[in-house]
C-alpha positions as CSV (number, residue, x, y, z in Angstrom):
1,M,37.0,-31.9,-46.8
2,P,36.9,-28.2,-47.5
3,A,36.0,-26.0,-44.5
4,G,32.9,-24.5,-46.3
5,I,31.4,-28.0,-46.9
6,L,32.1,-28.9,-43.3
7,Q,30.4,-25.8,-42.0
8,L,27.4,-26.4,-44.2
9,L,27.1,-30.0,-43.0
10,L,27.3,-28.9,-39.4
11,M,24.7,-26.2,-39.9
12,A,22.3,-28.7,-41.6
13,R,22.9,-31.1,-38.8
14,T,22.2,-28.4,-36.2
15,L,19.0,-27.5,-38.0
16,T,17.8,-31.1,-37.9
17,V,18.6,-31.4,-34.2
18,F,16.4,-28.5,-33.5
19,E,13.7,-29.8,-35.9
20,A,13.7,-26.6,-38.0
21,K,11.1,-26.6,-40.7
22,L,13.5,-26.0,-43.6
23,P,10.8,-25.2,-46.2
24,I,9.9,-22.2,-44.1
25,V,13.4,-21.3,-42.7
26,I,15.4,-21.2,-45.9
27,P,13.0,-18.8,-47.9
28,L,12.6,-16.7,-44.7
29,V,16.4,-16.3,-44.3
30,A,16.7,-15.5,-48.0
31,T,13.9,-12.9,-47.9
32,C,15.3,-11.3,-44.7
33,L,18.7,-11.0,-46.3
34,I,17.2,-9.5,-49.4
35,I,15.3,-6.9,-47.3
36,V,18.4,-6.1,-45.3
37,G,20.3,-5.5,-48.5
38,L,17.7,-3.6,-50.5
39,V,17.0,-0.9,-47.9
40,P,20.6,0.4,-47.8
41,V,20.6,0.3,-51.6
42,A,17.6,2.6,-51.7
43,A,19.3,4.8,-49.1
44,S,22.4,5.1,-51.3
45,R,20.2,6.4,-54.1
46,G,18.6,9.0,-51.7
47,K,15.1,7.6,-51.9
48,L,14.1,8.8,-48.4
49,H,15.6,11.2,-45.7
50,I,17.4,10.2,-42.5
51,P,14.4,10.9,-40.2
52,G,12.4,8.6,-42.5
53,Y,14.8,5.7,-42.0
54,V,15.0,6.3,-38.3
55,G,11.2,6.3,-38.1
56,I,10.9,3.1,-40.2
57,A,13.5,1.4,-38.0
58,L,11.7,2.4,-34.7
59,F,8.2,1.5,-36.0
60,A,9.3,-1.8,-37.5
61,F,11.1,-2.7,-34.2
62,A,8.1,-1.8,-32.1
63,V,5.6,-3.7,-34.2
64,S,8.0,-6.7,-34.4
65,L,8.1,-6.8,-30.6
66,V,4.3,-6.9,-30.5
67,F,4.2,-9.7,-33.2
68,G,6.9,-11.6,-31.3
69,K,5.0,-11.4,-28.1
70,L,1.8,-12.6,-29.8
71,A,3.7,-15.5,-31.5
72,G,4.9,-16.6,-28.1
73,L,1.4,-16.8,-26.5
74,R,0.3,-20.3,-25.8
75,R,-3.0,-20.1,-27.6
76,I,-1.5,-18.5,-30.7
77,A,1.7,-20.5,-30.8
78,A,-0.3,-23.7,-31.1
79,S,-2.5,-22.5,-33.9
80,A,-1.8,-21.5,-37.5
81,G,-1.3,-17.9,-36.4
82,G,1.9,-18.7,-34.5
83,P,4.1,-19.3,-37.6
84,I,2.5,-16.3,-39.3
85,F,3.3,-14.0,-36.5
86,S,6.8,-15.4,-36.3
87,I,7.4,-14.8,-40.0
88,L,6.1,-11.2,-39.6
89,F,8.4,-10.8,-36.7
90,F,11.5,-11.8,-38.6
91,L,10.5,-9.7,-41.7
92,L,10.0,-6.6,-39.5
93,I,13.3,-7.2,-37.7
94,A,15.0,-7.4,-41.2
95,V,13.3,-4.0,-42.1
96,A,14.6,-2.5,-38.8
97,V,18.1,-3.8,-39.4
98,G,18.1,-2.6,-43.0
99,S,16.9,0.8,-42.0
100,I,19.7,1.1,-39.4
101,L,22.2,0.1,-42.1
102,A,20.6,2.6,-44.4
103,L,21.7,5.4,-42.1
104,F,25.3,4.5,-42.9
105,F,24.8,4.3,-46.7
106,Y,22.5,7.4,-47.0
107,R,23.5,9.8,-49.7
108,D,21.9,13.2,-50.0
109,P,20.1,13.4,-53.4
110,R,21.2,17.0,-54.0
């Protein structure tokens, strides 16, 4: 059995052990990867300046910590708001990581 298929099977088995909701997790992972990839692409085209990417990274990280804390509260975690706050947390973390990566790929538009 090729190593890639074995890793995929082990990952799928791990996700089922932890009872991950795959209809939510798989699109969320794909969306986060797209966000992390698109922000540095925009930076390589010089769409924003370096302080802008730093500000976006700090703001997204701070807001994601708030949403993560809200998602962990007992009243919210048990309601429909819990998964919504969790999804927002992961999307904002993806924006923060993408903004940090954008600093490495930034190209001055001049």
